[in-house]
DSSP file (Angstrom, degrees, kcal/mol; ACC not computed):
  #  RESIDUE AA STRUCTURE BP1 BP2  ACC     N-H-->O    O-->H-N    N-H-->O    O-->H-N    TCO  KAPPA ALPHA  PHI   PSI    X-CA   Y-CA   Z-CA
    1    1 A M              0   0    0      0, 0.0    34,-3.1     0, 0.0    35,-1.6   0.000 360.0 360.0 360.0 153.0  -56.6 -144.4   90.1
    2    2 A K  E     -ab  16  36A   0     13,-0.6    15,-3.7    33,-0.2     2,-0.5  -0.964 360.0-162.3-120.6 122.4  -59.2 -146.7   88.8
    3    3 A V  E     -ab  17  37A   0     33,-3.0    35,-2.6    -2,-0.5     2,-0.5  -0.907   6.5-167.1-114.2 131.0  -62.1 -145.3   86.7
    4    4 A F  E     -ab  18  38A   0     13,-3.0    15,-2.7    -2,-0.5     2,-0.6  -0.962   8.0-159.8-121.2 116.9  -65.4 -147.0   86.0
    5    5 A L  E     +ab  19  39A   0     33,-2.5    35,-1.1    -2,-0.5     2,-0.3  -0.868  36.8 124.1-101.2 113.7  -67.5 -145.4   83.3
    6    6 A D        -     0   0    0     13,-2.2    37,-0.1    -2,-0.6    15,-0.1  -0.902  47.8-150.0-166.4 135.9  -71.2 -146.4   83.4
    7    7 A D  S    S+     0   0    0     35,-0.4    13,-0.1    -2,-0.3    36,-0.1   0.633  96.5  16.0 -88.0 -15.3  -74.4 -144.4   83.7
    8    8 A N  S    S+     0   0    0      1,-0.1     2,-0.2     2,-0.0    -2,-0.1   0.707 107.9  71.4-126.5 -48.2  -76.4 -147.0   85.6
    9    9 A R  S    S-     0   0    0      1,-0.1    -1,-0.1    -4,-0.1    -3,-0.0  -0.482  72.4-128.7 -83.7 141.3  -74.3 -149.7   87.2
   10   10 A H        -     0   0    0     -2,-0.2    -1,-0.1     1,-0.1    -3,-0.1  -0.481  34.6 -92.3 -81.1 154.1  -72.0 -149.0   90.2
   11   11 A P        -     0   0    0      0, 0.0    -1,-0.1     0, 0.0     7,-0.1  -0.156  39.9-104.7 -63.1 162.4  -68.4 -149.9   90.3
   12   12 A P  S    S-     0   0    0      0, 0.0     2,-0.3     0, 0.0    -2,-0.1   0.849  94.0 -16.2 -65.0 -31.2  -67.4 -153.4   91.7
   13   13 A D  S >  S-     0   0    0      0, 0.0     3,-1.1     0, 0.0     0, 0.0  -0.907  80.8 -80.6-157.2-171.9  -66.1 -151.8   94.9
   14   14 A D  T 3  S+     0   0    0     -2,-0.3     4,-0.1     1,-0.2     0, 0.0   0.407 107.3  81.0 -84.0   4.8  -65.0 -148.5   96.5
   15   15 A S  T 3  S+     0   0    0      2,-0.1   -13,-0.6   -14,-0.0     2,-0.3   0.627  83.8  80.6 -75.9 -15.0  -61.5 -148.5   95.0
   16   16 A W  E <  S-a    2   0A   0     -3,-1.1     2,-0.6   -15,-0.1   -13,-0.2  -0.691  76.8-133.1 -97.2 149.6  -63.0 -147.2   91.7
   17   17 A I  E     -a    3   0A   0    -15,-3.7   -13,-3.0    -2,-0.3     2,-0.5  -0.892  27.2-142.3 -93.9 120.2  -64.0 -143.6   90.8
   18   18 A W  E     +a    4   0A   0     -2,-0.6     2,-0.3   -15,-0.2   -13,-0.2  -0.743  24.5 175.2 -89.5 125.8  -67.5 -143.8   89.2
   19   19 A V  E     -a    5   0A   0    -15,-2.7   -13,-2.2    -2,-0.5     3,-0.0  -0.940  19.2-163.7-125.0 151.3  -68.0 -141.4   86.2
   20   20 A M        +     0   0    0     -2,-0.3     2,-0.3   -15,-0.2    -1,-0.1   0.516  68.0  52.2-111.0 -12.4  -71.2 -141.3   84.1
   21   21 A T  S  > S-     0   0    0      1,-0.1     4,-2.0   -15,-0.1     5,-0.1  -0.884  76.6-123.9-129.9 156.8  -70.1 -139.4   81.0
   22   22 A T  H  > S+     0   0    0     27,-2.0     4,-3.1    -2,-0.3     5,-0.3   0.922 112.8  61.6 -66.0 -38.1  -67.3 -139.7   78.5
   23   23 A K  H  > S+     0   0    0     26,-0.3     4,-2.2     1,-0.2    -1,-0.2   0.929 105.1  45.9 -54.1 -45.3  -66.4 -136.0   79.4
   24   24 A E  H  > S+     0   0    0      1,-0.2     4,-1.7     2,-0.2    -1,-0.2   0.908 113.9  48.6 -65.1 -40.3  -65.7 -137.0   83.1
   25   25 A A  H  X S+     0   0    0     -4,-2.0     4,-2.2     1,-0.2    -2,-0.2   0.927 112.4  47.6 -69.0 -41.1  -63.7 -140.0   82.0
   26   26 A I  H  X S+     0   0    0     -4,-3.1     4,-2.8     2,-0.2     5,-0.2   0.871 108.2  56.2 -64.7 -40.7  -61.6 -138.0   79.6
   27   27 A E  H  X S+     0   0    0     -4,-2.2     4,-1.0    -5,-0.3    -1,-0.2   0.907 110.2  44.4 -59.4 -42.3  -61.0 -135.3   82.2
   28   28 A L  H  X>S+     0   0    0     -4,-1.7     5,-0.8     2,-0.2     4,-0.5   0.888 112.7  52.7 -71.6 -38.8  -59.5 -137.9   84.6
   29   29 A L  H ><5S+     0   0    0     -4,-2.2     3,-1.7     1,-0.2     5,-0.2   0.923 105.4  54.5 -61.4 -42.6  -57.4 -139.4   81.8
   30   30 A R  H 3<5S+     0   0    0     -4,-2.8    -1,-0.2     1,-0.3    -2,-0.2   0.805  96.8  64.9 -67.4 -25.4  -56.0 -136.1   80.9
   31   31 A A  H 3<5S-     0   0    0     -4,-1.0    -1,-0.3    -3,-0.2    -2,-0.2   0.720 105.4-134.4 -67.5 -18.0  -54.9 -135.7   84.5
   32   32 A G  T <<5S+     0   0    0     -3,-1.7    -3,-0.1    -4,-0.5    -2,-0.1   0.653  76.8 101.7  83.9  14.7  -52.6 -138.6   83.8
   33   33 A E      < +     0   0    0     -5,-0.8     2,-0.6    38,-0.0    -4,-0.1   0.284  41.7 119.2-116.4  10.3  -53.2 -140.7   86.9
   34   34 A V        +     0   0    0     -6,-0.3    38,-0.2    -5,-0.2   -32,-0.2  -0.702  26.8 168.1 -86.1 117.4  -55.6 -143.4   85.6
   35   35 A E        +     0   0    0    -34,-3.1    38,-2.0    -2,-0.6    37,-0.4   0.751  69.6  28.2 -94.1 -29.5  -54.0 -146.9   85.9
   36   36 A E  E     -bc   2  73A   0    -35,-1.6   -33,-3.0    36,-0.2     2,-0.4  -0.999  63.6-173.1-138.2 135.6  -57.1 -148.8   85.2
   37   37 A L  E     -bc   3  74A   0     36,-2.6    38,-2.8    -2,-0.4     2,-0.5  -0.993   3.0-173.7-135.4 125.7  -60.1 -148.0   83.1
   38   38 A D  E     -bc   4  75A   0    -35,-2.6   -33,-2.5    -2,-0.4     2,-0.3  -0.975  18.6-165.1-122.7 116.9  -63.4 -150.1   82.8
   39   39 A L  E     -bc   5  76A   0     36,-2.6    38,-2.1    -2,-0.5    39,-0.6  -0.795  17.7-154.7-115.2 147.1  -65.8 -148.8   80.2
   40   40 A D        -     0   0    0    -35,-1.1    12,-0.4    -2,-0.3     3,-0.1  -0.699  14.3-145.8 -96.3 158.1  -69.5 -149.4   79.4
   41   41 A Y  S    S+     0   0    0     -2,-0.3    11,-1.2    10,-0.2     2,-0.5   0.914  79.5  58.6 -87.9 -60.6  -70.6 -148.7   75.8
   42   42 A D  B     +D   51   0B   0      9,-0.2   -35,-0.4    10,-0.1     2,-0.4  -0.599  59.8 177.2 -82.9 118.8  -74.2 -147.4   76.1
   43   43 A L        -     0   0    0      7,-0.6     6,-0.4    -2,-0.5     5,-0.2  -0.735  47.1 -91.0-125.2  81.1  -74.4 -144.2   78.2
   44   44 A G  S    S+     0   0    0     -2,-0.4    -1,-0.3     5,-0.1     3,-0.0  -0.168 101.9   9.7  55.4-134.9  -77.9 -142.8   78.4
   45   45 A E  S >>>S-     0   0    0      1,-0.2     4,-2.6    -3,-0.1     3,-1.6  -0.617  72.5-140.9 -76.5 123.4  -78.6 -140.2   75.6
   46   46 A P  H 3>5S+     0   0    0      0, 0.0     4,-1.8     0, 0.0    -1,-0.2   0.896 100.1  53.2 -53.1 -43.5  -75.8 -140.2   73.0
   47   47 A E  H 345S+     0   0    0      1,-0.2    -3,-0.1     2,-0.2    -2,-0.1   0.697 117.4  40.0 -70.9 -13.2  -75.8 -136.5   72.5
   48   48 A S  H <45S+     0   0    0     -3,-1.6    -1,-0.2    -5,-0.2    -4,-0.1   0.825 133.2  12.8 -95.4 -40.4  -75.4 -136.0   76.3
   49   49 A F  H  <5S-     0   0    0     -4,-2.6   -27,-2.0    -6,-0.4   -26,-0.3   0.701  80.9-152.0-116.0 -25.6  -73.0 -138.7   77.3
   50   50 A G     << -     0   0    0     -4,-1.8    -7,-0.6    -5,-0.5     2,-0.3  -0.508  31.1 -89.6  74.9-152.1  -71.4 -140.2   74.3
   51   51 A N  B >>  -D   42   0B   0     -2,-0.2     3,-1.4    -9,-0.1     4,-0.9  -0.953  31.3 -92.3-151.5 169.8  -70.3 -143.9   74.7
   52   52 A G  H 3> S+     0   0    0    -11,-1.2     4,-1.6   -12,-0.4     3,-0.2   0.739 119.6  61.4 -59.8 -25.4  -67.3 -146.0   75.7
   53   53 A M  H 3> S+     0   0    0      1,-0.2     4,-2.4   -12,-0.2    -1,-0.3   0.816  96.6  61.7 -68.4 -31.1  -65.9 -146.1   72.2
   54   54 A D  H <> S+     0   0    0     -3,-1.4     4,-1.7     2,-0.2    -1,-0.2   0.862 103.0  49.6 -60.5 -38.0  -65.6 -142.4   72.3
   55   55 A V  H  X S+     0   0    0     -4,-0.9     4,-2.6     2,-0.2    -2,-0.2   0.932 110.7  50.3 -66.0 -47.5  -63.2 -142.6   75.2
   56   56 A L  H  X S+     0   0    0     -4,-1.6     4,-2.6     1,-0.2    -2,-0.2   0.868 109.0  51.1 -59.4 -38.2  -61.2 -145.2   73.3
   57   57 A A  H  X S+     0   0    0     -4,-2.4     4,-2.4     2,-0.2    -1,-0.2   0.875 107.9  52.2 -68.4 -37.3  -61.0 -143.1   70.3
   58   58 A W  H  X S+     0   0    0     -4,-1.7     4,-3.0     2,-0.2     5,-0.2   0.931 108.9  50.4 -60.5 -46.6  -59.8 -140.2   72.3
   59   59 A I  H  X S+     0   0    0     -4,-2.6     4,-2.3     2,-0.2     5,-0.2   0.953 110.8  49.4 -56.0 -49.6  -57.0 -142.4   73.8
   60   60 A E  H  X S+     0   0    0     -4,-2.6     4,-2.5     1,-0.2     5,-0.3   0.968 112.8  47.3 -59.8 -48.8  -55.9 -143.5   70.4
   61   61 A H  H  X S+     0   0    0     -4,-2.4     4,-3.0     1,-0.2     5,-0.4   0.933 112.6  47.7 -56.6 -50.5  -55.9 -140.0   69.1
   62   62 A E  H  X S+     0   0    0     -4,-3.0     6,-2.4     1,-0.2     4,-1.8   0.821 110.3  53.0 -64.1 -30.9  -53.9 -138.7   72.0
   63   63 A M  H  X S+     0   0    0     -4,-2.3     4,-0.9     4,-0.3    -1,-0.2   0.925 115.6  39.5 -67.9 -45.4  -51.4 -141.5   71.8
   64   64 A K  H  < S+     0   0    0     -4,-2.5    -2,-0.2    -5,-0.2    -3,-0.2   0.920 127.5  31.4 -68.8 -43.5  -50.7 -140.8   68.2
   65   65 A E  H  < S+     0   0    0     -4,-3.0    -3,-0.2    -5,-0.3    -2,-0.2   0.816 134.8  19.6 -88.4 -29.3  -50.7 -137.0   68.3
   66   66 A N  H  < S-     0   0    0     -4,-1.8    -3,-0.2    -5,-0.4    -2,-0.1   0.349  97.3-110.7-130.6   4.7  -49.5 -136.2   71.8
   67   67 A G     <  +     0   0    0     -4,-0.9    -4,-0.3    -5,-0.3    -3,-0.1   0.717  51.0 178.8  70.4  20.3  -47.6 -139.2   73.1
   68   68 A F        -     0   0    0     -6,-2.4     2,-0.6    -9,-0.1    -1,-0.2  -0.274  26.1-131.1 -55.2 140.2  -50.3 -139.9   75.7
   69   69 A E        -     0   0    0    -37,-0.0     3,-0.1    -7,-0.0    -1,-0.1  -0.877  22.0-135.7 -95.4 117.6  -49.7 -143.0   77.8
   70   70 A A        -     0   0    0     -2,-0.6     4,-0.0    24,-0.1   -10,-0.0  -0.352  34.5 -82.8 -70.5 154.3  -52.7 -145.2   77.9
   71   71 A P        -     0   0    0      0, 0.0   -36,-0.2     0, 0.0   -35,-0.1  -0.219  37.6-117.5 -57.2 149.7  -53.9 -146.7   81.3
   72   72 A R  S    S+     0   0    0    -37,-0.4     2,-0.4   -38,-0.2   -36,-0.2   0.867 100.6  30.3 -55.7 -41.5  -52.1 -149.9   82.2
   73   73 A V  E     +c   36   0A   0    -38,-2.0   -36,-2.6     2,-0.0     2,-0.4  -0.988  64.3 176.0-129.8 127.7  -55.4 -151.8   82.1
   74   74 A I  E     +c   37   0A   0     -2,-0.4     2,-0.3   -38,-0.2   -36,-0.2  -0.997  11.5 162.2-130.1 128.9  -58.5 -151.1   79.9
   75   75 A T  E     -c   38   0A   0    -38,-2.8   -36,-2.6    -2,-0.4     2,-0.4  -0.859  27.9-135.9-135.5 169.1  -61.5 -153.3   79.9
   76   76 A S  E     -c   39   0A   0     -2,-0.3   -36,-0.2   -38,-0.2   -38,-0.0  -0.999  13.7-178.8-128.5 136.2  -65.1 -153.1   78.8
   77   77 A H        +     0   0    0    -38,-2.1   -37,-0.2    -2,-0.4    -1,-0.1   0.016  34.3 148.2-111.8  21.0  -68.1 -154.4   80.9
   78   78 A S        -     0   0    0    -39,-0.6    -2,-0.1     1,-0.1   -38,-0.1  -0.251  44.7-149.8 -62.7 141.6  -70.7 -153.5   78.3
   79   79 A G  S    S+     0   0    0    -37,-0.1     2,-1.1     1,-0.1    -1,-0.1   0.595  78.3  92.7 -83.8 -11.9  -73.8 -155.7   78.1
   80   80 A D     >  -     0   0    0      1,-0.2     4,-3.2     2,-0.1     5,-0.2  -0.739  66.0-162.3 -85.0 101.6  -74.1 -154.9   74.4
   81   81 A Q  H  > S+     0   0    0     -2,-1.1     4,-2.1     1,-0.2    -1,-0.2   0.820  85.0  50.7 -60.5 -38.5  -72.1 -157.9   73.0
   82   82 A V  H  > S+     0   0    0      2,-0.2     4,-2.1     1,-0.2    -1,-0.2   0.958 115.0  42.4 -61.4 -54.2  -71.5 -156.4   69.6
   83   83 A A  H  > S+     0   0    0      1,-0.2     4,-2.5     2,-0.2    -2,-0.2   0.889 112.0  56.4 -61.0 -40.5  -70.2 -153.1   71.0
   84   84 A R  H  X S+     0   0    0     -4,-3.2     4,-2.6     2,-0.2    -1,-0.2   0.928 106.9  48.8 -57.6 -47.3  -68.2 -155.0   73.6
   85   85 A K  H  X S+     0   0    0     -4,-2.1     4,-1.7     1,-0.2    -1,-0.2   0.901 111.7  47.6 -59.4 -44.8  -66.4 -157.0   71.0
   86   86 A R  H  X S+     0   0    0     -4,-2.1     4,-1.7     1,-0.2    -1,-0.2   0.882 112.0  51.7 -67.8 -33.5  -65.5 -153.9   68.9
   87   87 A M  H  X S+     0   0    0     -4,-2.5     4,-2.5     1,-0.2    -2,-0.2   0.906 107.6  52.2 -68.4 -39.9  -64.3 -152.2   72.0
   88   88 A E  H  X S+     0   0    0     -4,-2.6     4,-1.7     1,-0.2    -1,-0.2   0.837 107.4  52.4 -60.7 -35.2  -62.1 -155.1   72.8
   89   89 A E  H  X S+     0   0    0     -4,-1.7     4,-1.5     2,-0.2    -1,-0.2   0.870 109.5  48.1 -65.6 -39.6  -60.6 -155.0   69.4
   90   90 A V  H  X S+     0   0    0     -4,-1.7     4,-2.6     1,-0.2    -2,-0.2   0.881 109.1  55.1 -66.8 -40.1  -59.8 -151.3   69.8
   91   91 A I  H  X S+     0   0    0     -4,-2.5     4,-2.0     1,-0.2    -2,-0.2   0.872 106.1  50.7 -63.2 -36.6  -58.3 -152.1   73.2
   92   92 A R  H  X S+     0   0    0     -4,-1.7     4,-1.8     2,-0.2    -1,-0.2   0.852 109.2  51.5 -68.6 -34.9  -56.0 -154.7   71.7
   93   93 A Q  H  X S+     0   0    0     -4,-1.5     4,-2.5     2,-0.2    -2,-0.2   0.903 108.4  50.8 -70.3 -37.4  -54.9 -152.1   69.1
   94   94 A I  H  X S+     0   0    0     -4,-2.6     4,-2.3     1,-0.2    -2,-0.2   0.901 110.6  50.1 -62.3 -40.1  -54.1 -149.6   71.9
   95   95 A R  H  X S+     0   0    0     -4,-2.0     4,-1.9     2,-0.2    -1,-0.2   0.879 109.4  51.1 -61.9 -38.5  -52.0 -152.2   73.7
   96   96 A T  H  X S+     0   0    0     -4,-1.8     4,-1.1     2,-0.2    -2,-0.2   0.922 113.9  43.5 -68.3 -46.0  -50.1 -153.0   70.5
   97   97 A V  H  < S+     0   0    0     -4,-2.5     3,-0.3     1,-0.2    -2,-0.2   0.901 110.6  55.8 -60.9 -42.3  -49.3 -149.3   69.9
   98   98 A A  H  < S+     0   0    0     -4,-2.3    -2,-0.2     1,-0.2    -1,-0.2   0.866 107.5  50.0 -58.0 -40.3  -48.5 -148.9   73.7
   99   99 A K  H  < S-     0   0    0     -4,-1.9    -1,-0.2    -5,-0.1    -2,-0.2   0.803 101.1-156.6 -71.1 -30.2  -45.8 -151.7   73.4
  100  100 A G     <        0   0    0     -4,-1.1    -1,-0.1    -3,-0.3    -2,-0.1  -0.072 360.0 360.0  73.4-177.3  -44.3 -150.2   70.3
  101  101 A P              0   0    0      0, 0.0    -1,-0.2     0, 0.0    -4,-0.1   0.513 360.0 360.0 -72.0 360.0  -42.2 -151.8   67.6
């Protein structure tokens, strides 16, 4: 399944599941069937929705602590260029860990 996290923008097409909160994204990740994940950074009110970096932090934690297998493809479509760059760095780290030694 393909998951698109954004509180305003719609996914590129109907092949994506659109979620608006980090909680919804993490619930789908926990189910273990997410193959592609596209994240926004800014999601409405931070205390209500969190942000895309929170999802990446959850993935990193679960990989290290529980052997979670990250989605095959993770991208960010955030309009916040600074946050997007930070997210892309974390995504690269996740990919490095997923490949193993």
